C-alpha positions in Angstrom: 30.2 16.9 -9.2 28.1 15.0 -11.3 25.4 16.3 -13.8 22.0 16.9 -12.1 18.6 18.3 -12.9 17.6 21.0 -15.0 15.6 24.1 -14.1 12.2 23.5 -15.8 10.7 26.9 -16.5 11.2 30.7 -15.8 14.0 33.0 -15.7 16.5 30.1 -15.7 15.0 27.3 -17.8 16.9 24.7 -19.0 20.1 25.7 -16.8 21.9 22.4 -15.6 22.5 21.9 -11.9 25.4 20.0 -10.5 24.7 17.2 -8.1 27.1 15.5 -5.7 28.5 12.4 -6.6 27.5 9.2 -4.9 24.2 8.2 -3.3 24.0 10.2 -0.4 21.9 12.7 -2.2 18.8 11.9 -4.3 17.8 14.7 -6.8 14.1 15.0 -7.6 13.3 14.0 -10.9 12.1 16.4 -13.5 8.7 14.9 -14.0 7.9 14.9 -9.9 9.1 18.5 -10.0 7.1 19.7 -12.9 4.3 17.9 -11.5 4.4 19.7 -8.3 4.8 23.2 -9.7 2.2 22.5 -12.5 -0.3 21.6 -9.4 0.7 24.8 -7.5 0.1 27.1 -10.2 -3.5 25.5 -11.4 -4.8 24.8 -7.9 -7.4 27.0 -6.7 -5.3 27.2 -2.9 -2.2 28.3 -4.6 -2.1 29.5 -8.0 0.7 31.3 -10.1 0.3 35.0 -8.4 1.0 32.8 -5.1 4.4 31.5 -6.1 5.5 35.2 -7.5 5.9 36.6 -4.0 6.4 33.5 -1.7 8.9 32.8 0.7 10.3 29.4 0.2 11.7 27.0 2.1 13.7 23.7 0.7 14.3 21.4 3.5 16.6 18.6 2.6 17.7 20.7 -0.2 20.6 18.6 -1.9 21.0 20.2 -5.0 18.4 22.8 -4.3 16.2 22.1 -7.5 12.9 22.8 -5.6 13.8 26.0 -4.5 15.7 27.4 -7.4 13.0 26.5 -9.7 10.5 28.3 -7.2 13.1 31.1 -7.5 13.0 30.8 -11.3 9.4 31.1 -11.3 9.3 34.3 -9.4 9.4 33.5 -5.6 10.7 36.2 -3.6 13.1 34.2 -1.5 14.3 30.9 -0.5 15.8 29.4 2.6 17.7 26.1 1.9 18.1 23.7 4.7 21.2 20.9 4.1 23.3 19.1 6.3 25.7 16.9 4.1 28.9 18.7 3.2 29.0 17.4 -0.6 25.5 18.5 -1.1 26.5 21.9 0.6 29.1 22.6 -1.9 27.1 21.8 -4.7 24.0 23.7 -3.4 26.6 26.8 -3.2 27.8 26.1 -6.5 24.2 26.1 -8.4 23.1 29.1 -6.4 26.2 30.8 -7.5 25.4 29.7 -11.2 22.2 31.2 -11.2 23.4 34.3 -9.4 20.7 33.8 -6.7 22.6 34.2 -3.8 20.9 37.6 -2.9 17.6 36.0 -2.7 18.8 33.2 -0.9 20.2 31.7 2.5 21.6 28.5 3.2 21.1 27.0 6.9 24.1 24.1 7.0 22.4 21.9 9.8 20.1 19.6 10.6 16.7 20.3 9.9 15.4 18.3 12.9 16.9 21.0 15.0 16.7 24.0 13.4 17.5 27.5 14.6 14.8 30.1 15.0 13.6 31.2 11.7 11.0 33.4 10.2 7.7 32.0 8.5 7.6 30.8 5.0 4.4 30.4 2.8 5.9 27.6 0.6 7.5 24.6 2.0 9.3 21.7 0.0 10.4 18.7 2.1 12.3 15.8 0.3 13.7 13.6 3.0 15.7 10.6 2.3 13.2 7.8 1.7 12.6 4.9 4.7 13.5 7.0 7.7 10.4 8.7 8.9 12.0 12.1 8.7 9.1 14.1 7.5 6.8 14.4 10.6 9.8 15.1 12.5 11.3 17.9 10.3 7.7 19.3 10.1 7.2 19.4 14.0 10.8 20.8 14.4 10.4 23.6 11.5 6.8 24.4 13.4 8.5 24.7 16.8 11.2 26.8 15.5 8.8 29.5 13.8 9.7 28.6 10.1 6.3 27.8 8.9 3.6 30.5 8.3 0.0 29.8 9.4 -1.5 28.2 6.1 1.9 27.5 4.4 1.6 25.4 1.6 3.6 22.1 2.1 4.6 19.9 -0.5 6.6 16.6 0.3 8.0 14.1 -1.6 7.9 10.6 0.2 8.8 7.4 -0.8 6.8 4.2 -0.7 7.6 2.7 2.5 7.2 6.1 4.3 3.6 7.3 5.9 2.6 10.6 6.7 -1.0 11.7 6.8 -1.8 15.2 7.2 -5.0 16.3 8.7 -6.5 17.7 5.2 -4.6 16.9 1.9 -4.7 19.3 -0.8 -3.8 17.0 -3.5 -1.5 13.8 -3.8 0.0 12.3 -7.0 2.4 9.3 -7.5 5.4 9.7 -9.6 7.5 6.2 -10.1 8.3 5.0 -6.6 7.7 8.6 -4.8 4.5 10.3 -4.1 3.7 13.8 -3.9 1.5 15.3 -0.9 0.3 18.9 -0.6 -1.4 20.1 2.5 -1.7 23.3 4.5 0.2 24.0 7.9 -2.4 24.4 10.5 -0.2 26.4 13.0 
């Protein structure tokens, strides 16, 4: 394990998260994560109260930074999807260090073929860049029942990735990454 990102705000503000060694997992930068949560907190289609009771899904979770940030800020629950063994070990350690296990569930498997699930209100998807995984993941989660109708979807995509939801709520660039916000239409 190597040093990873920090929780930005809320109950666990400043807590360092571990990250797996190597290049297999790309932890989300603090600036992009801060921008995502600032947009969520101030947007008329979300707002601070929305996050307080949200059921969150952190897809391609890696260190769990998005989901743990949401829990730190008051989200009710978070499901984490991760397939990498190294990332799963770190994710479990990060949940334990925050004492968040009671409000979480780790799904150790491929988000492209998820088990049946329950609807979630806020979904973070941060797939590996350049593999066009985002549309496949959204479709798979929708089919398996993980996405609430009208769920707020947040994705971080790379410069070569293309994904165009029907109605974009917000879009921001952070370095090479682009943050997209839209509502699940299902």
